[in-house]
C-alpha positions as CSV (number, residue, x, y, z in Angstrom):
1,M,-25.2,47.7,-78.3
2,K,-26.2,47.9,-74.7
3,E,-22.9,46.4,-73.5
4,P,-20.7,49.2,-74.8
5,I,-23.0,51.8,-73.2
6,D,-23.0,50.0,-69.8
7,E,-19.2,49.6,-70.1
8,M,-18.9,53.3,-70.9
9,K,-21.1,54.2,-67.8
10,V,-18.9,52.0,-65.6
11,N,-15.7,53.7,-67.0
12,I,-17.2,57.1,-66.5
13,Q,-18.2,56.2,-62.9
14,A,-14.7,54.9,-62.1
15,T,-13.2,58.1,-63.6
16,L,-15.5,60.2,-61.5
17,E,-14.6,58.3,-58.3
18,Q,-10.9,58.6,-59.0
19,A,-11.3,62.4,-59.6
20,K,-13.2,62.7,-56.4
21,D,-10.5,60.9,-54.5
22,R,-7.8,63.1,-56.0
23,S,-9.9,66.2,-55.2
24,E,-10.3,65.1,-51.6
25,G,-6.6,64.4,-51.4
26,L,-5.7,67.8,-52.8
27,Q,-8.2,69.5,-50.4
28,S,-6.6,67.7,-47.5
29,E,-3.1,68.8,-48.6
30,I,-4.3,72.4,-49.1
31,N,-5.7,72.4,-45.5
32,R,-2.5,70.9,-44.2
33,L,-0.5,73.6,-46.0
34,K,-2.8,76.4,-44.6
35,E,-2.2,75.1,-41.1
36,C,1.6,75.2,-41.8
37,V,1.3,78.8,-43.0
38,E,-0.6,79.8,-39.9
39,E,2.1,78.1,-37.7
40,T,4.8,79.9,-39.6
41,K,3.1,83.2,-39.2
42,L,3.0,82.7,-35.4
43,V,6.7,81.8,-35.4
44,V,7.6,84.8,-37.5
45,T,5.6,87.1,-35.1
46,E,7.3,85.6,-32.1
47,T,10.7,86.0,-33.7
48,K,10.0,89.6,-34.6
49,Q,9.0,90.4,-31.0
50,S,12.1,88.6,-29.7
51,V,14.4,90.6,-32.0
52,M,12.7,93.9,-31.0
53,E,13.1,93.1,-27.4
54,A,16.7,92.1,-27.9
55,G,17.3,95.4,-29.8
56,E,15.8,97.3,-26.8
57,V,18.1,95.5,-24.4
58,L,21.2,96.2,-26.5
59,Y,20.2,99.8,-26.9
60,T,19.8,100.1,-23.1
61,Q,23.1,98.4,-22.4
62,K,24.9,100.7,-24.9
63,R,23.3,103.8,-23.2
64,Y,24.3,102.7,-19.8
65,K,27.9,102.0,-20.9
66,R,28.1,105.5,-22.4
67,L,26.8,107.0,-19.2
68,L,29.2,104.9,-17.1
69,N,32.1,106.0,-19.3
70,R,31.1,109.6,-19.0
71,N,31.0,109.3,-15.2
72,R,34.3,107.6,-15.1
73,K,35.9,110.3,-17.2
74,T,34.5,113.1,-15.1
75,K,35.2,111.6,-11.7
76,P,39.0,111.4,-12.0
77,A,39.2,114.9,-13.2
78,K,37.2,116.1,-10.2
79,A,39.4,114.1,-7.8
80,G,42.6,115.3,-9.4
81,S,41.6,119.0,-9.2
82,R,41.1,118.8,-5.4
């Protein structure tokens, strides 16, 4: 009767070791995914900043073009009236 108990103990120990290995593997994978999420957050933040800066540049270009067009329209009128 001692043999089945010893065999059961060995099986339980093996199962516990397998569960521990799986748990460590999962924890390692979770940590890797957390690092990926942090890297993605940094990329998204940089992208947002780049888009905002590009928007500011486009707005400034548009504004200057409008001002130039206004100046071009007014200059010939002044020159023609002289």
